[in-house]
TISEVEX-871204 format. One line per field, with one value per residue: residue number from 1; y, x, z of N, C-alpha, C, O in turn; chain. Coordinates in pm, whole numbers. Layout:
N
k <- [NUM|...]
n.py <- [Y|...]
n.px <- [X|...]
n.pz <- [Z|...]
ca.py <- [Y|...]
ca.px <- [X|...]
ca.pz <- [Z|...]
c.py <- [Y|...]
c.px <- [X|...]
c.pz <- [Z|...]
o.py <- [Y|...]
o.px <- [X|...]
o.pz <- [Z|...]
c <- [A|...]
//
This chain:
182
k <- [1|2|3|4|5|6|7|8|9|10|11|12|13|14|15|16|17|18|19|20|21|22|23|24|25|26|27|28|29|30|31|32|33|34|35|36|37|38|39|40|41|42|43|44|45|46|47|48|49|50|51|52|53|54|55|56|57|58|59|60|61|62|63|64|65|66|67|68|69|70|71|72|73|74|75|76|77|78|79|80|81|82|83|84|85|86|87|88|89|90|91|92|93|94|95|96|97|98|99|100|101|102|103|104|105|106|107|108|109|110|111|112|113|114|115|116|117|118|119|120|121|122|123|124|125|126|127|128|129|130|131|132|133|134|135|136|137|138|139|140|141|142|143|144|145|146|147|148|149|150|151|152|153|154|155|156|157|158|159|160|161|162|163|164|165|166|167|168|169|170|171|172|173|174|175|176|177|178|179|180|181|182]
n.py <- [7916|8163|8248|8293|8501|8696|8729|8827|9066|9201|9223|9387|9621|9691|9738|9941|10147|10241|10491|10451|10208|10275|10420|10216|10040|10207|10246|9985|9943|10151|10068|9827|9930|10087|9887|9744|9936|10060|9898|9917|10193|10229|10081|10221|10467|10398|10321|10555|10711|10915|10896|11019|10981|11070|11081|11195|11225|10958|10851|10985|10877|10610|10639|10733|10504|10342|10182|10317|10188|10082|10319|10424|10230|10261|10524|10490|10324|10498|10705|10562|10480|10727|10821|10624|10673|10932|10886|10723|10910|11085|10931|10926|10728|10716|10561|10334|10358|10252|9979|9970|10049|9834|9610|9683|9729|9485|9274|9346|9505|9420|9390|9636|9754|9742|9941|9990|9942|10112|10220|9971|9862|10046|10007|9785|9863|9949|10138|10064|9809|9492|9369|9116|9105|9297|9184|8948|9056|9183|8959|8820|9004|9044|8799|8686|8513|8578|8603|8707|8736|8779|9028|9181|9163|9304|9558|9625|9633|9848|10056|10061|10137|10391|10522|10520|10675|10921|10980|11011|11234|11423|11429|11526|11780|11890|11892|12066|12292|12367|12430|12262|12083|11800]
n.px <- [-9750|-9874|-9818|-9544|-9531|-9673|-9503|-9272|-9378|-9429|-9166|-9053|-9208|-9132|-8858|-8853|-8988|-8822|-8584|-8307|-8270|-8309|-8077|-7888|-7973|-7947|-7671|-7579|-7678|-7546|-7281|-7280|-7328|-7097|-6900|-6965|-6949|-6694|-6474|-6539|-6518|-6245|-6130|-6233|-6109|-5839|-5842|-5911|-5698|-5686|-5599|-5372|-5047|-4853|-4537|-4318|-4411|-4466|-4208|-4096|-4243|-4161|-3886|-3890|-3950|-3730|-3435|-3129|-2910|-3028|-3098|-2841|-2737|-2913|-2853|-2585|-2623|-2764|-2574|-2370|-2499|-2559|-2304|-2223|-2409|-2331|-2076|-2142|-2281|-2069|-1931|-2105|-2303|-2581|-2809|-2784|-2840|-3063|-3014|-2782|-2884|-3061|-2885|-2705|-2873|-3011|-2826|-2560|-2520|-2404|-2145|-2040|-1880|-1613|-1335|-1278|-1508|-1696|-1551|-1485|-1737|-1856|-1695|-1804|-1991|-2041|-2059|-2338|-2372|-2517|-2776|-2708|-2425|-2340|-2429|-2277|-2019|-2039|-2090|-1850|-1657|-1742|-1801|-2060|-2370|-2577|-2870|-2924|-3178|-3344|-3256|-3315|-3597|-3660|-3554|-3709|-3963|-3930|-3871|-4117|-4290|-4188|-4242|-4523|-4564|-4450|-4621|-4859|-4799|-4760|-5015|-5157|-5040|-5119|-5396|-5430|-5312|-5460|-5699|-5911|-6205|-6342]
n.pz <- [12522|12517|12772|12767|12584|12728|12945|12820|12729|12973|13066|12866|12898|13159|13125|12928|13052|13244|13293|13334|13213|12950|12892|12915|12713|12487|12498|12450|12190|12054|12096|11948|11692|11655|11666|11437|11229|11248|11135|10861|10820|10868|10657|10436|10481|10447|10178|10051|10098|10278|10536|10759|10874|11141|11117|11252|11514|11571|11557|11772|11986|11971|12020|12284|12421|12402|12528|12670|12555|12323|12195|12150|11974|11761|11688|11611|11389|11222|11188|11059|10821|10710|10651|10467|10258|10190|10085|9870|9718|9660|9479|9277|9280|9314|9268|9418|9683|9822|9800|9955|10205|10262|10259|10462|10695|10724|10696|10769|10995|11235|11162|11135|11327|11279|11196|10930|10799|10655|10421|10301|10257|10081|9860|9744|9564|9232|8928|8722|8831|8896|9118|9197|9154|9337|9580|9577|9603|9855|10015|9983|10084|10351|10458|10473|10418|10168|9977|9654|9543|9764|9853|9627|9623|9858|9800|9576|9697|9876|9697|9560|9770|9824|9584|9588|9817|9734|9520|9657|9816|9614|9500|9719|9749|9505|9531|9746|9645|9422|9516|9500|9588|9744]
ca.py <- [8018|8290|8286|8346|8632|8789|8754|8915|9198|9263|9259|9500|9738|9726|9794|10065|10252|10283|10574|10389|10101|10339|10450|10089|9991|10295|10215|9857|9964|10234|9981|9736|10009|10123|9766|9706|10041|10097|9835|9974|10328|10216|10036|10333|10566|10349|10321|10692|10776|11032|10874|11081|10929|11167|11004|11256|11190|10815|10833|11034|10778|10493|10677|10745|10371|10267|10193|10396|10104|10077|10452|10434|10144|10326|10641|10438|10278|10618|10772|10479|10484|10862|10828|10540|10745|11045|10834|10680|11034|11136|10848|10934|10599|10752|10457|10218|10389|10157|9853|9985|10048|9698|9523|9722|9710|9347|9173|9388|9599|9369|9397|9777|9802|9746|10078|9998|9893|10201|10215|9837|9844|10130|9946|9680|9925|10001|10184|9961|9677|9426|9332|8992|9133|9369|9086|8860|9131|9200|8827|8789|9096|9040|8661|8662|8440|8659|8566|8827|8745|8839|9171|9242|9176|9413|9684|9650|9673|9983|10148|10072|10216|10530|10578|10544|10789|11041|11007|11059|11371|11507|11445|11612|11918|11935|11921|12187|12405|12404|12470|12171|12026|11671]
ca.px <- [-9700|-9930|-9750|-9413|-9557|-9711|-9384|-9186|-9441|-9404|-9023|-9034|-9268|-9049|-8731|-8873|-9041|-8716|-8487|-8175|-8270|-8293|-7935|-7820|-8011|-7881|-7528|-7558|-7702|-7435|-7163|-7293|-7312|-6955|-6825|-6995|-6912|-6553|-6388|-6571|-6462|-6100|-6099|-6260|-6003|-5717|-5860|-5918|-5568|-5703|-5541|-5240|-4968|-4753|-4413|-4233|-4467|-4446|-4066|-4074|-4298|-4073|-3760|-3914|-3961|-3607|-3334|-3013|-2830|-3099|-3082|-2703|-2724|-2988|-2775|-2468|-2671|-2797|-2449|-2301|-2571|-2543|-2169|-2224|-2481|-2247|-1969|-2205|-2307|-1941|-1893|-2219|-2372|-2708|-2910|-2756|-2863|-3158|-2939|-2692|-2967|-3109|-2772|-2653|-2969|-3055|-2720|-2425|-2512|-2312|-2009|-2003|-1791|-1478|-1305|-1274|-1635|-1757|-1484|-1497|-1875|-1879|-1621|-1888|-2081|-1979|-2159|-2404|-2367|-2645|-2793|-2633|-2282|-2321|-2446|-2160|-1906|-2063|-2072|-1706|-1583|-1783|-1822|-2201|-2443|-2692|-2928|-2953|-3324|-3401|-3223|-3391|-3737|-3668|-3529|-3828|-4071|-3902|-3891|-4261|-4348|-4146|-4318|-4660|-4557|-4428|-4744|-4957|-4761|-4786|-5160|-5199|-5000|-5201|-5530|-5429|-5269|-5561|-5822|-6021|-6276|-6406]
ca.pz <- [12434|12561|12897|12730|12524|12835|13026|12740|12726|13103|13073|12777|12962|13275|13077|12855|13138|13335|13222|13339|13113|12818|12876|12893|12579|12389|12503|12382|12047|12006|12094|11834|11570|11644|11633|11299|11134|11256|11033|10730|10815|10856|10521|10346|10502|10383|10033|9999|10119|10363|10668|10769|10984|11184|11134|11354|11645|11587|11588|11908|12078|11971|12085|12427|12481|12382|12632|12630|12464|12195|12133|12103|11857|11653|11646|11540|11259|11144|11153|10960|10694|10657|10593|10347|10154|10150|9999|9744|9643|9610|9365|9186|9283|9378|9250|9502|9824|9883|9813|10069|10326|10286|10293|10593|10805|10739|10697|10805|11107|11336|11106|11116|11433|11221|11156|10783|10744|10556|10290|10243|10213|9964|9747|9687|9466|9110|8830|8641|8895|8922|9258|9220|9167|9464|9687|9574|9657|9999|10076|9982|10173|10491|10502|10504|10314|10129|9849|9574|9523|9885|9851|9518|9667|9956|9728|9495|9787|9927|9585|9538|9878|9806|9471|9636|9909|9654|9444|9754|9852|9497|9491|9830|9715|9392|9582|9831|9563|9322|9582|9468|9701|9712]
c.py <- [8157|8340|8348|8486|8736|8826|8850|9057|9271|9307|9382|9628|9784|9792|9930|10177|10305|10362|10516|10279|10158|10368|10323|10036|10075|10269|10086|9874|10045|10151|9886|9811|10045|10002|9726|9807|10072|10028|9890|10113|10322|10176|10149|10441|10525|10358|10461|10766|10897|11015|10932|11026|11032|11092|11062|11219|11041|10785|10876|10933|10653|10524|10686|10609|10285|10285|10277|10318|10096|10209|10469|10352|10208|10447|10598|10393|10397|10689|10695|10491|10622|10876|10743|10613|10864|10997|10781|10802|11089|11058|10842|10799|10615|10638|10337|10243|10289|10020|9858|9980|9907|9608|9555|9685|9564|9251|9217|9475|9551|9372|9540|9833|9813|9888|10097|9956|9982|10199|10078|9812|9922|10075|9835|9732|9984|10045|10066|9820|9622|9397|9208|9018|9208|9270|8992|8929|9150|9067|8792|8875|9076|8901|8632|8589|8515|8610|8693|8846|8811|8990|9242|9262|9292|9548|9722|9697|9815|10086|10170|10158|10363|10597|10610|10665|10920|11080|11065|11204|11467|11534|11540|11758|11973|11971|12046|12310|12453|12452|12380|12112|11895|11672]
c.px <- [-9748|-9859|-9614|-9429|-9591|-9590|-9290|-9242|-9416|-9258|-8997|-9089|-9181|-8919|-8753|-8927|-8935|-8610|-8344|-8163|-8250|-8145|-7857|-7847|-7944|-7731|-7495|-7574|-7588|-7307|-7164|-7271|-7165|-6872|-6846|-6940|-6762|-6463|-6413|-6511|-6310|-6060|-6123|-6153|-5873|-5727|-5861|-5786|-5576|-5647|-5400|-5170|-4861|-4625|-4323|-4281|-4447|-4301|-4035|-4126|-4212|-3945|-3776|-3916|-3836|-3514|-3219|-2926|-2895|-3088|-2942|-2683|-2795|-2912|-2652|-2509|-2700|-2670|-2374|-2368|-2560|-2406|-2160|-2293|-2400|-2139|-2025|-2233|-2178|-1895|-2003|-2290|-2507|-2809|-2892|-2782|-2957|-3092|-2851|-2770|-3012|-2994|-2719|-2749|-3002|-2938|-2588|-2413|-2413|-2167|-1956|-1914|-1646|-1452|-1300|-1406|-1687|-1682|-1494|-1637|-1900|-1807|-1702|-1978|-2001|-2091|-2209|-2392|-2507|-2654|-2710|-2483|-2251|-2328|-2326|-2038|-1920|-2039|-1925|-1630|-1615|-1815|-1964|-2267|-2572|-2741|-2971|-3103|-3391|-3379|-3305|-3538|-3754|-3650|-3651|-3944|-4052|-3921|-4039|-4328|-4311|-4221|-4461|-4662|-4538|-4553|-4851|-4927|-4789|-4935|-5211|-5162|-5087|-5342|-5533|-5391|-5374|-5689|-5939|-6080|-6339|-6551]
c.pz <- [12479|12686|12866|12670|12629|12919|12951|12736|12858|13115|12988|12839|13078|13229|13012|12941|13235|13258|13223|13234|12974|12791|12846|12752|12471|12384|12430|12232|11986|11996|11975|11703|11549|11604|11488|11199|11135|11153|10893|10716|10799|10714|10421|10359|10435|10232|9976|10016|10208|10504|10667|10893|11016|11216|11241|11494|11673|11623|11730|12010|12086|12046|12237|12496|12461|12502|12581|12531|12326|12120|12077|11977|11736|11599|11566|11400|11168|11098|11044|10824|10631|10588|10465|10232|10102|10053|9867|9657|9583|9486|9259|9170|9354|9376|9343|9651|9890|9899|9938|10200|10361|10333|10433|10706|10830|10763|10762|10929|11213|11289|11105|11227|11385|11169|11004|10719|10631|10423|10222|10188|10085|9841|9679|9575|9351|9016|8748|8699|8911|9072|9289|9237|9297|9580|9693|9636|9809|10071|10089|10084|10321|10543|10545|10387|10284|9993|9776|9556|9643|9885|9744|9555|9764|9889|9645|9581|9838|9817|9557|9644|9864|9691|9512|9727|9833|9576|9537|9793|9737|9483|9599|9801|9604|9440|9665|9750|9465|9385|9552|9594|9655|9742]
o.py <- [8253|8461|8444|8577|8849|8942|8942|9154|9390|9415|9473|9732|9904|9890|10024|10294|10406|10308|10531|10260|10097|10343|10323|9993|10020|10270|10079|9823|10012|10163|9867|9761|10035|10012|9679|9768|10108|10096|9908|10148|10402|10233|10171|10500|10608|10398|10483|10871|10975|11109|10895|11024|11074|11045|10988|11185|11003|10702|10811|10907|10597|10443|10651|10599|10168|10389|10306|10375|10102|10212|10524|10399|10207|10469|10661|10419|10396|10729|10753|10510|10633|10934|10784|10616|10892|11061|10793|10797|11134|11114|10764|10761|10536|10620|10249|10159|10247|9953|9763|9915|9866|9539|9465|9617|9523|9157|9131|9514|9632|9360|9562|9950|9887|9947|10209|9936|9932|10178|10070|9748|9869|10093|9795|9653|10059|9996|9978|9721|9695|9400|9199|8961|9184|9273|8958|8868|9134|9064|8741|8823|9090|8885|8562|8601|8516|8579|8776|8959|8890|9069|9350|9365|9370|9642|9838|9791|9894|10192|10282|10242|10451|10714|10715|10749|11019|11197|11156|11286|11579|11648|11623|11848|12090|12070|12125|12421|12571|12507|12417|12094|11883|11572]
o.px <- [-9672|-9841|-9573|-9352|-9545|-9574|-9234|-9168|-9386|-9229|-8925|-9024|-9158|-8875|-8678|-8913|-8959|-8552|-8270|-8057|-8183|-8095|-7768|-7755|-7891|-7671|-7397|-7493|-7538|-7232|-7062|-7203|-7114|-6784|-6752|-6889|-6708|-6383|-6320|-6459|-6253|-5967|-6041|-6112|-5806|-5632|-5816|-5765|-5481|-5647|-5318|-5227|-4786|-4606|-4258|-4201|-4415|-4275|-3958|-4059|-4191|-3900|-3684|-3887|-3835|-3515|-3211|-2875|-2826|-3070|-2926|-2619|-2742|-2908|-2618|-2437|-2665|-2660|-2322|-2301|-2553|-2396|-2097|-2240|-2401|-2113|-1959|-2212|-2177|-1828|-1996|-2330|-2542|-2886|-2978|-2751|-2933|-3113|-2846|-2728|-3003|-3006|-2692|-2711|-3020|-2950|-2512|-2302|-2346|-2075|-1838|-1877|-1567|-1538|-1316|-1412|-1718|-1745|-1510|-1653|-1959|-1855|-1669|-2035|-1906|-2204|-2131|-2400|-2602|-2554|-2648|-2421|-2148|-2242|-2278|-1963|-1822|-1976|-1880|-1548|-1527|-1853|-1987|-2224|-2665|-2661|-3045|-3152|-3484|-3469|-3359|-3597|-3849|-3724|-3692|-4015|-4147|-3980|-4083|-4412|-4394|-4258|-4514|-4752|-4604|-4587|-4925|-5018|-4835|-4976|-5298|-5242|-5126|-5400|-5627|-5434|-5375|-5777|-6054|-6011|-6383|-6619]
o.pz <- [12479|12704|12931|12701|12621|12958|13010|12739|12857|13168|13031|12833|13094|13289|13040|12904|13301|13164|13126|13174|12891|12682|12760|12682|12374|12276|12356|12155|11878|11899|11909|11614|11438|11519|11423|11094|11031|11089|10814|10609|10724|10657|10332|10259|10374|10165|9863|9955|10214|10582|10583|11002|10927|11329|11314|11581|11785|11710|11800|12110|12194|12128|12311|12616|12499|12568|12461|12435|12224|11999|11968|11882|11625|11478|11466|11303|11050|10982|10949|10723|10508|10481|10368|10121|9982|9951|9763|9535|9468|9399|9165|9060|9442|9470|9347|9735|10004|10000|10017|10296|10477|10434|10512|10801|10944|10841|10807|10965|11276|11371|11078|11221|11443|11104|10956|10597|10523|10320|10101|10084|9990|9729|9567|9499|9372|9024|8710|8625|8936|9143|9395|9326|9359|9669|9801|9711|9882|10177|10191|10160|10406|10659|10644|10272|10365|9905|9830|9553|9627|9913|9768|9523|9754|9918|9644|9544|9843|9839|9533|9612|9890|9701|9475|9717|9864|9567|9499|9803|9759|9458|9574|9826|9607|9394|9656|9782|9430|9319|9576|9694|9541|9721]
c <- [A|A|A|A|A|A|A|A|A|A|A|A|A|A|A|A|A|A|A|A|A|A|A|A|A|A|A|A|A|A|A|A|A|A|A|A|A|A|A|A|A|A|A|A|A|A|A|A|A|A|A|A|A|A|A|A|A|A|A|A|A|A|A|A|A|A|A|A|A|A|A|A|A|A|A|A|A|A|A|A|A|A|A|A|A|A|A|A|A|A|A|A|A|A|A|A|A|A|A|A|A|A|A|A|A|A|A|A|A|A|A|A|A|A|A|A|A|A|A|A|A|A|A|A|A|A|A|A|A|A|A|A|A|A|A|A|A|A|A|A|A|A|A|A|A|A|A|A|A|A|A|A|A|A|A|A|A|A|A|A|A|A|A|A|A|A|A|A|A|A|A|A|A|A|A|A|A|A|A|A|A|A]
//
């Protein structure tokens, strides 16, 4: 036992007396501290809502990595959805935009090449329609099998995310406008 203790003491003296060893030891300790603390910092940042995501920059990075065909398809989807939303607005069907986005993006994007797609799609929406009646009409017009419950879950999730985003923006404006400090 004494021999092991003496050997450990010699190793410790040799390591601690060498400046290069200090750098290595400090690097290892710093690495361990970063590995242990980083997840906690990320969770705290998420919980406090102080993490800001630059959506414009993120969109730019994604767009830079798309092929020309993918960019064309994305542009076609955007143009189609913009026209659908415009027509919904003209008919004062504002509350159905998220339904339209979900149905189009998830179930109908491949059907949108038809020249009558937009008017036929918009005809599926009526004032005071339930998700089920809209889904039934879309299924009938476009020959797709869609479950109203799936659409309702997606619409609810998107609405919830938008409410959280709006509340976060309002809180951020209120904090910057009042001059309050944390």
